VOGU-3710 file (C-alpha; in Angstrom, 3 decimals, decimal comma):
1> mfkeliepfr> 14,274/26,680/20,941  13,528/22,937/20,873  9,830/23,478/21,597  9,581/26,010/18,800  11,091/23,609/16,301  8,867/20,647/17,104  5,733/22,735/17,697  4,409/22,090/14,123  4,248/18,374/14,944  2,561/18,824/18,324
11> hpspqlnlra> 0,030/21,372/17,057  -0,044/21,228/13,234  -0,916/24,335/11,312  -4,365/24,637/9,668  -2,692/23,952/6,315  -1,164/20,725/7,604  -4,453/19,754/9,226  -6,288/20,354/5,971  -3,788/18,307/4,026  -3,893/15,462/6,515
21> aknqegqkak> -7,687/15,494/6,451  -7,690/15,361/2,673  -5,144/12,555/2,629  -7,228/10,499/5,054  -10,628/11,360/3,580  -12,878/8,385/3,334  -10,680/6,170/5,553  -12,370/4,395/8,436  -10,966/4,870/11,908  -10,136/1,265/12,664
31> akaknwtvtl> -9,291/0,970/16,356  -7,443/-2,290/15,908  -4,967/-0,614/13,562  -4,258/2,209/16,020  -3,151/0,295/19,116  0,538/-0,621/18,918  0,208/-3,658/21,180  -2,542/-5,039/18,953  -0,420/-4,212/15,895  2,423/-6,285/17,338
41> griwtylarh> -0,074/-9,071/17,973  -1,150/-8,992/14,338  2,465/-9,137/13,179  2,843/-12,174/15,437  -0,007/-13,931/13,596  2,257/-13,880/10,540  5,337/-14,972/12,476  3,403/-17,778/14,169  3,266/-19,658/10,867  6,965/-20,414/11,384
51> rgkltlvlam> 6,762/-21,767/14,936  9,219/-24,586/14,244  11,921/-22,300/12,890  11,235/-19,739/15,592  11,705/-22,423/18,248  15,157/-23,214/16,820  16,044/-19,535/16,729  14,951/-19,043/20,324  16,990/-22,081/21,346  20,014/-20,487/19,680
61> vvlssalall> 19,298/-17,236/21,496  19,184/-19,032/24,852  22,453/-20,809/24,075  24,199/-17,623/22,930  23,018/-15,776/26,052  24,343/-18,581/28,259  27,708/-18,514/26,484  27,848/-14,733/26,868  27,397/-15,168/30,624  29,919/-18,007/30,844
71> gpyligvaid> 32,866/-16,011/29,464  33,158/-13,393/32,256  32,629/-16,092/34,887  35,583/-18,132/33,605  37,776/-15,027/33,582  36,857/-14,157/37,186  37,497/-17,715/38,401  40,887/-17,779/36,663  41,899/-14,481/38,306  40,940/-15,687/41,772
81> dyiegtggps> 42,818/-18,966/41,226  45,920/-17,025/40,175  45,758/-14,580/43,125  45,061/-17,289/45,693  47,603/-19,644/44,142  45,223/-22,590/44,363  46,365/-24,037/41,074  43,671/-25,041/38,606  43,917/-25,376/34,816  47,052/-24,119/33,054
91> wiqfllvlss> 46,856/-20,836/31,130  46,916/-22,813/27,832  43,935/-24,880/28,923  42,179/-21,734/30,098  42,737/-19,972/26,756  41,505/-23,000/24,843  38,322/-23,206/26,900  37,701/-19,448/26,710  38,394/-19,377/22,946  36,002/-22,290/22,435
101> vyilfslvsw> 33,273/-20,458/24,367  33,576/-17,295/22,281  33,951/-19,149/18,957  30,822/-21,162/19,752  29,082/-17,924/20,791  29,928/-16,343/17,408  28,749/-19,421/15,493  25,455/-19,634/17,374  24,843/-15,878/16,898  25,507/-16,209/13,170
111> lqniwmigia> 23,105/-19,147/12,847  20,305/-17,416/14,738  20,664/-14,304/12,562  20,615/-16,321/9,321  17,534/-18,270/10,366  15,747/-15,139/11,566  16,426/-13,370/8,273  14,756/-16,275/6,478  11,733/-16,122/8,790  11,513/-12,340/8,424
121> qetvyrmrtd> 11,659/-12,452/4,640  8,977/-15,142/4,449  6,790/-13,154/6,861  7,128/-9,915/4,898  6,583/-11,833/1,658  3,246/-13,063/3,026  2,264/-9,609/4,311  3,073/-8,020/0,972  1,161/-10,740/-0,890  -1,866/-10,370/1,396
131> lfahlhrlpi> -1,831/-6,590/0,993  -1,569/-6,724/-2,800  -4,300/-9,356/-3,035  -6,505/-7,316/-0,680  -6,060/-4,226/-2,859  -7,658/-6,139/-5,719  -10,641/-7,042/-3,575  -11,355/-3,461/-2,540  -14,193/-1,574/-4,220  -13,599/1,220/-6,726
141> pfyskrqqge> -14,617/3,953/-4,218  -11,499/3,129/-2,183  -9,261/4,177/-5,070  -11,295/7,216/-6,049  -10,508/8,855/-2,691  -6,761/8,134/-2,527  -3,629/8,971/-4,428  -2,012/6,027/-6,161  1,432/6,970/-4,848  0,155/7,007/-1,261
151> imsrvtndie> -1,218/3,488/-1,695  2,040/2,372/-3,321  3,950/3,743/-0,330  2,128/1,289/1,922  3,048/-1,649/-0,297  6,708/-0,604/-0,526  8,032/1,775/2,161  5,804/0,680/5,027  6,289/-3,023/4,335  10,041/-2,440/4,052
161> nvsgtlnssa> 10,021/-0,807/7,494  8,500/-3,960/8,942  11,026/-6,073/7,036  14,001/-4,146/8,413  12,762/-4,494/11,972  12,097/-8,215/11,721  15,494/-8,790/10,103  17,587/-6,926/12,652  15,535/-5,907/15,664  13,206/-8,767/16,563
171> iqifssaltl> 15,953/-11,225/17,490  17,979/-8,460/19,118  15,080/-7,453/21,363  14,497/-11,013/22,558  18,224/-11,663/23,006  18,627/-8,460/25,000  15,673/-9,294/27,225  17,012/-12,799/27,886  20,503/-11,473/28,582  19,038/-9,002/31,046
181> vgtlsvmlwl> 17,292/-11,762/32,996  20,349/-14,034/32,985  22,768/-11,263/33,921  20,558/-10,044/36,739  20,328/-13,573/38,146  24,108/-14,026/38,148  24,685/-10,560/39,645  22,317/-11,305/42,514  24,114/-14,592/43,116  27,527/-12,891/43,197
191> splltlltft> 26,624/-9,848/45,324  23,138/-8,631/46,194  24,590/-5,379/47,573  26,479/-4,471/44,377  23,429/-5,489/42,343  21,298/-3,094/44,371  23,848/-0,290/43,847  23,940/-1,017/40,116  20,175/-0,716/39,978  20,325/2,896/41,142
201> vvplmalgmr> 20,786/3,897/37,475  17,748/1,952/36,234  15,120/4,546/37,310  17,179/7,235/35,562  17,264/5,084/32,423  13,510/4,503/32,609  12,731/8,209/33,020  15,054/9,151/30,166  13,608/6,474/27,895  10,059/7,545/28,698
211> witrrtgplf> 10,826/11,185/27,916  12,460/10,268/24,612  10,009/7,679/23,294  6,963/9,843/24,074  8,383/12,367/21,611  9,862/10,081/18,976  6,775/7,843/18,559  4,501/10,559/17,091  7,376/11,863/14,978  8,034/8,460/13,398
221> kqrqrnlgel> 4,316/8,140/12,576  4,291/11,653/11,140  7,307/10,786/8,980  5,528/7,745/7,538  2,437/9,836/6,743  4,579/12,527/5,134  6,434/9,928/3,097  3,164/8,470/1,794  1,948/11,949/0,848  5,221/12,719/-0,948
231> ngyieetlsg> 4,996/9,466/-2,926  1,460/10,361/-3,964  2,600/13,819/-5,087  5,534/12,388/-7,071  3,279/9,850/-8,818  0,769/12,588/-9,643  3,352/14,986/-11,089  5,150/12,313/-13,109  1,836/11,165/-14,609  0,904/14,758/-15,456
241> qrvikafsqe> 4,194/15,864/-17,015  2,601/16,896/-20,308  0,094/19,144/-18,549  2,762/20,589/-16,253  5,020/21,484/-19,152  2,164/22,700/-21,346  1,176/25,245/-18,694  4,781/25,985/-17,607  4,066/24,964/-14,015  7,440/23,344/-13,323
251> ervirgfter> 8,376/25,864/-10,646  5,037/25,442/-8,874  5,301/21,648/-8,655  8,925/21,942/-7,523  7,765/24,242/-4,726  5,075/21,704/-3,843  7,684/18,944/-3,738  9,991/21,078/-1,600  7,201/21,777/0,864  6,441/18,074/1,275
261> ndqiyrsgfw> 10,113/17,167/1,346  10,632/19,725/4,120  7,920/18,043/6,164  9,729/14,692/5,902  13,014/16,422/6,736  11,617/18,029/9,875  9,811/14,968/11,189  12,707/12,641/10,309  15,339/15,046/11,692  13,695/15,408/15,068
271> altissfipk> 12,738/11,729/15,316  16,344/10,673/14,746  17,868/13,551/16,705  15,827/12,899/19,818  16,334/9,135/19,537  20,108/9,704/19,255  20,031/10,914/22,870  19,468/7,300/23,933  23,033/5,956/23,430  24,479/9,109/25,022
281> lmnglnnfsf> 22,205/8,673/28,025  23,029/4,987/28,311  26,803/5,515/28,025  26,727/8,197/30,708  24,738/5,998/33,066  27,025/3,032/32,275  30,047/5,032/33,337  28,234/6,145/36,479  27,394/2,520/37,280  31,007/1,472/36,673
291> aiiagiggim> 32,250/4,160/39,071  29,869/2,916/41,785  30,930/-0,724/41,379  34,638/0,115/41,243  34,482/2,352/44,327  32,254/0,247/46,569  33,684/-3,012/45,244  37,230/-1,907/46,004  36,283/-1,219/49,608  34,581/-4,627/49,837
301> vikdfitvgv> 37,729/-6,356/48,532  39,871/-4,553/51,119  37,440/-5,665/53,845  37,574/-9,264/52,445  33,841/-9,330/51,731  34,422/-10,401/48,115  37,371/-11,351/45,910  39,027/-9,469/43,073  37,730/-12,080/40,631  34,161/-11,384/41,713
311> iimfveyarq> 34,705/-7,644/41,155  36,049/-8,382/37,643  33,041/-10,605/36,949  30,648/-8,049/38,361  32,048/-5,168/36,301  31,664/-7,216/33,145  28,182/-8,391/34,099  27,199/-4,811/34,923  28,284/-3,811/31,431  26,345/-6,760/30,029
321> ftrplndlan> 23,356/-5,633/32,029  23,381/-2,062/30,677  24,373/-3,095/27,143  21,056/-4,934/26,525  19,247/-1,911/27,939  21,128/0,246/25,460  20,320/-2,194/22,642  16,667/-2,286/23,644  16,552/1,506/23,666  18,079/1,718/20,207
331> qwntllsaia> 15,858/-1,027/18,807  12,814/0,587/20,397  12,987/3,480/17,944  13,293/1,079/15,044  10,348/-0,833/16,452  8,261/2,356/16,681  9,003/3,124/13,029  8,028/-0,414/12,027  4,819/-0,247/14,071  3,939/3,015/12,315
341> gaervfevld> 4,438/1,273/8,966  2,563/-1,841/10,044  -0,394/0,239/11,237  -0,649/1,835/7,779  -0,556/-1,631/6,185  -3,221/-2,992/8,526  -5,395/0,075/7,920  -5,651/-1,019/4,286  -6,130/-4,677/5,220  -8,969/-3,573/7,511
351> edvetkdegt> -10,789/-1,785/4,698  -14,026/-3,499/3,732  -13,752/-5,469/0,517  -16,424/-5,476/-2,142  -19,575/-6,954/-0,693  -19,508/-10,678/-1,270  -21,821/-12,236/-3,770  -24,921/-13,678/-2,222  -24,811/-17,368/-1,515  -27,484/-17,898/-4,128
361> avtldhvaga> -25,707/-15,760/-6,763  -25,480/-17,537/-10,096  -23,017/-17,725/-12,947  -24,555/-16,784/-16,266  -23,894/-19,269/-19,044  -25,357/-16,958/-21,658  -26,347/-13,294/-21,562  -28,822/-12,043/-24,147  -28,260/-8,431/-23,071  -31,707/-7,238/-21,915
371> vsfsnvsfsy> -31,051/-4,455/-19,367  -33,641/-2,756/-17,177  -33,321/0,176/-14,724  -36,327/0,529/-12,454  -36,495/3,609/-10,167  -32,714/3,526/-9,713  -31,197/6,190/-7,475  -27,632/6,686/-6,297  -25,522/9,158/-4,335  -21,760/9,255/-3,833
381> eaggatleei> -22,175/11,262/-0,644  -25,017/11,714/1,772  -27,182/14,708/1,050  -26,788/14,945/-2,703  -28,296/12,574/-5,276  -26,196/11,794/-8,365  -28,966/9,775/-10,029  -32,657/10,007/-9,198  -35,298/7,424/-10,164  -33,852/6,347/-13,510
391> nfeakpgemi> -36,191/4,151/-15,564  -35,448/2,608/-18,959  -35,143/-0,734/-20,741  -32,639/-1,909/-23,332  -33,517/-4,849/-25,544  -30,857/-7,398/-26,578  -28,672/-6,020/-29,364  -29,841/-2,414/-29,008  -27,514/0,561/-29,057  -28,300/2,896/-26,154
401> alvgptgagk> -26,697/6,334/-26,223  -26,195/8,405/-23,051  -25,978/12,157/-23,571  -26,081/15,194/-21,345  -23,875/17,876/-19,852  -20,826/17,087/-17,715  -21,880/15,754/-14,323  -25,279/14,616/-15,541  -24,651/11,040/-14,304  -23,769/9,213/-17,543
411> ttliqllsrf> -20,640/7,497/-16,261  -22,282/6,823/-12,896  -25,047/4,922/-14,637  -22,430/2,650/-16,242  -20,655/2,239/-12,902  -23,905/0,915/-11,440  -24,470/-1,418/-14,364  -21,012/-2,959/-13,874  -21,521/-3,078/-10,063  -18,515/-0,904/-9,280
421> yepsggkiti> -21,055/0,903/-7,114  -24,328/-0,333/-5,655  -27,568/1,656/-6,154  -29,045/3,272/-3,075  -32,548/2,601/-4,367  -34,369/0,845/-7,173  -33,518/-2,282/-9,136  -31,240/-3,152/-12,074  -31,742/-6,379/-13,986  -30,026/-8,219/-16,810
431> dgrelasirr> -32,126/-10,769/-18,662  -34,674/-10,464/-15,862  -32,168/-11,220/-13,077  -31,273/-8,629/-10,460  -27,584/-7,711/-10,516  -27,217/-8,711/-6,862  -28,212/-12,276/-7,797  -25,409/-12,534/-10,390  -21,792/-13,214/-9,483  -19,665/-10,153/-10,183
441> eslrsnmafv> -17,070/-12,157/-12,058  -19,758/-13,630/-14,287  -21,364/-10,226/-14,846  -18,152/-8,428/-15,759  -16,875/-11,276/-17,927  -19,912/-10,653/-20,120  -19,099/-6,944/-20,421  -16,341/-5,078/-22,235  -15,261/-1,451/-22,016  -13,686/0,861/-24,573
451> lqdsflfegt> -12,946/4,082/-22,739  -11,859/7,543/-23,788  -8,383/6,939/-22,359  -7,728/3,274/-23,053  -5,242/1,764/-20,625  -2,559/-0,547/-21,959  -0,170/-2,583/-19,826  3,568/-2,904/-20,196  4,129/-5,843/-22,515  3,724/-6,836/-26,143
461> irenirygrl> 0,845/-5,797/-28,385  -0,216/-9,442/-28,499  -0,346/-9,651/-24,701  -2,390/-6,459/-24,450  -4,992/-7,713/-26,924  -5,058/-11,143/-25,266  -5,943/-9,453/-21,982  -9,548/-9,642/-23,223  -9,404/-13,447/-23,181  -6,262/-15,040/-21,798
471> natdseveaa> -6,777/-18,451/-23,450  -7,092/-16,984/-26,955  -4,773/-18,351/-29,641  -2,417/-16,184/-31,695  -4,669/-16,549/-34,735  -7,689/-15,375/-32,688  -5,710/-12,364/-31,466  -4,779/-11,419/-35,017  -8,351/-11,964/-36,226  -9,615/-9,583/-33,549
481> aklanahsfi> -7,002/-7,007/-34,566  -8,129/-7,238/-38,195  -11,768/-6,679/-37,236  -10,702/-3,646/-35,178  -8,665/-2,202/-38,128  -5,540/-2,492/-35,984  -3,726/-5,187/-37,974  -2,454/-2,798/-40,654  -0,491/-0,567/-38,274  0,702/-3,476/-36,107
491> vrfkegydkr> 2,437/-5,266/-38,975  4,282/-2,066/-39,872  6,313/-2,458/-36,690  9,489/-4,479/-37,081  8,467/-6,775/-34,223  4,826/-6,885/-35,350  2,554/-8,295/-32,632  5,615/-8,856/-30,437  6,426/-5,152/-30,212  6,768/-4,247/-26,551
501> lsadgsgisq> 4,827/-1,297/-25,218  5,980/0,691/-22,235  3,745/1,567/-19,305  0,295/2,802/-20,395  1,136/2,193/-24,049  3,639/5,033/-24,419  5,232/4,998/-27,861  2,065/4,662/-29,947  -0,606/7,231/-30,770  -3,890/7,684/-28,920
511> gqkqllaiar> -5,790/6,421/-31,959  -3,676/3,263/-32,093  -4,334/2,703/-28,391  -8,073/2,917/-29,086  -7,823/0,393/-31,927  -5,984/-2,041/-29,633  -8,642/-1,514/-26,960  -11,329/-2,316/-29,538  -9,432/-5,453/-30,582  -9,228/-6,456/-26,924
521> ailadpsilv> -12,994/-5,991/-26,550  -13,704/-7,971/-29,751  -11,561/-10,827/-28,458  -13,490/-10,810/-25,156  -16,698/-11,403/-27,145  -18,961/-9,641/-24,615  -22,745/-9,592/-24,575  -22,826/-6,010/-23,247  -20,505/-3,301/-24,521  -19,710/0,085/-22,991
531> ldeatssidt> -18,164/2,844/-25,104  -17,185/6,003/-23,227  -16,467/8,702/-25,830  -14,185/6,250/-27,614  -13,507/8,513/-30,617  -12,811/11,815/-28,877  -9,586/13,683/-29,670  -8,922/11,481/-32,708  -8,097/12,666/-36,211  -10,700/12,146/-38,924
541> iteikiqegl> -8,974/9,259/-40,741  -8,320/7,343/-37,507  -11,875/8,066/-36,365  -13,233/6,422/-39,504  -11,155/3,312/-38,773  -12,288/3,323/-35,156  -15,931/3,767/-36,134  -15,659/0,834/-38,523  -14,130/-1,297/-35,769  -16,818/-0,205/-33,325
551> qrlmkgrtsf> -19,598/-1,060/-35,762  -18,243/-4,600/-36,083  -17,845/-4,792/-32,313  -21,394/-3,593/-31,568  -23,081/-5,874/-34,056  -25,459/-8,193/-32,209  -24,491/-6,797/-28,784  -26,278/-4,515/-26,352  -24,222/-1,336/-26,404  -24,133/1,676/-24,114
561> viahrlntir> -22,435/4,636/-25,761  -21,518/7,760/-23,811  -21,142/10,546/-26,345  -20,613/14,289/-26,319  -20,607/14,662/-30,112  -24,235/13,981/-30,898  -23,693/13,373/-34,612  -21,956/10,097/-33,721  -25,045/8,531/-32,115  -27,790/9,448/-34,582
571> kadrilvlkd> -28,207/5,748/-35,437  -28,727/4,725/-31,810  -31,874/2,696/-31,114  -32,575/4,844/-28,075  -30,991/7,977/-26,672  -31,161/8,672/-22,943  -30,898/12,380/-22,142  -29,621/13,019/-18,611  -29,365/16,279/-16,707  -28,596/16,808/-13,024
581> grlleqgshe> -29,023/13,092/-12,332  -32,495/12,869/-13,896  -33,608/11,173/-17,095  -35,259/14,050/-18,966  -35,972/12,360/-22,305  -35,527/9,098/-24,146  -36,202/8,041/-27,694  -34,571/7,857/-31,126  -32,703/10,774/-32,642  -35,647/11,750/-34,874
591> ellkregfys> -38,183/11,413/-32,061  -36,215/13,639/-29,746  -35,710/16,299/-32,413  -39,456/16,421/-33,032  -40,128/17,057/-29,349  -37,878/20,113/-29,456  -36,807/19,546/-25,878  -33,415/19,563/-24,182  -31,829/17,120/-26,642  -33,000/19,212/-29,590
601> slykgqlkge> -31,387/22,330/-28,116  -28,150/20,428/-27,482  -28,047/19,079/-31,014  -28,822/22,396/-32,664  -26,254/24,108/-30,475  -23,571/21,672/-31,615  -24,548/22,095/-35,262  -24,290/25,849/-34,868  -20,889/25,517/-33,231  -19,624/23,248/-35,997
611> smglgt> -20,839/25,623/-38,717  -18,944/28,446/-36,984  -15,807/26,310/-36,850  -15,860/25,897/-33,076  -15,327/22,144/-33,210  -16,521/18,872/-34,627
//
């Protein structure tokens, strides 16, 4: 029955394999993030920054372990003194000394826990900071192959797993190990024979632990993977609520959630169920050990080999010996869960960041906006070219329109221009300089984007516009909004420019989002402008306002406009017609119509559709 229940985790079904493969697509198999001993070593590199505090904590651990060993010894000595009638301290003195030992033990334990919590929180704070900073240094392809929720799970759930272990388990593991060594030393000193008898349970403990941990380790890792996948699914469904409701797919997404939730339930259930055998195993073996000591020890007392006080000490030390083993066994499962989380964190930290700028890369003081593509080719995946030998030039201040069917390579061309991706062949220059010789920050600071779905951050309208140039004054922000035709609707809000927007600008219309994005771009004052279907899905009146704002924005700047509605780019200085990754035609609107090529057929087809009422 047990094998049948855990079989899906030992030999996953094809569906689970497919899902796991999809979830890990594009990730590099980093060996150093797969070895748990190396993972612990990497966690130590963070802890090592607090060597001074750790030294104090370890000193407290040594002291608390010594006090824990001293208590039973004092009790045994007192019993022997009483039985033998040799006198010694009075019972009041004995109680005072014993109380002092245990009070000091409690105080030292409390101090070491408080200090370790501080160290753990600082360590996790640094790990979380490093991970978040690293995420911003990763190239765009990293994000295109992963769900946002799955990435968020690594920043939150996986880091929190490490935090919990460092807070509670790290000090416990060291304390237990030290107590084991100290207890074993005292036991050998008191009675080597009883120590040897006590050790008869250790092989049984080791075998039981090995059997359990070999099964719980993979299950804890599977649970972390399932949790990351569930977070990605939740983020995806919450972001797509309008689409889900529009197509009445609530039941389907609930079934999808249930399926993923069941996976977490199964992996978590069996991980915790199997690990719960550990305390039962330890308690049973403890009782067995106690029976051995009591039986053999009683005979030894009768034969005058040892005293009653030594038996009392030994029983307590035997319990102290097995208690750390029990604690280590319990903490081991927590440690495995933390290692699984840490491995997922280090997998991201091991991802290659954007290639560094060349040492000779320059910062551009001024960009005129002359852009040249010379035999540029690019492919997202091996075996299929997305762009093939693209050649064109854009003069400063020109408006370049990119048209073509979906998948023609229009957006990819812009991605190469902004260096989100690197070309696999050919050369791209700006003002005669190759892109690779320009610092990315300098390049992108001279570019601005107005996309089809403009992203706004949670914050005020003023803050969202100022995102284009953080040192802009309030008057400059408002001037940019006026040029973008956004000022009129902003002042209608009670809070005006201080109106707070929720995540992604919820609460205002799509057209208003576009106007704010245009204002943000105007404030950035770029030399090169990219417009990606910036007026799609907008009503006619708002489109007029947006077009007016765009005309002011494009004036004197090199502009690249991706457009599906060809009547919006008739005034472009040059139109690049792309199909299947190739540049078929280029020229002005009139020139391309005269050629009666692919562009002409596209344009006439749209005119025909508009005349039949199929769209504008």
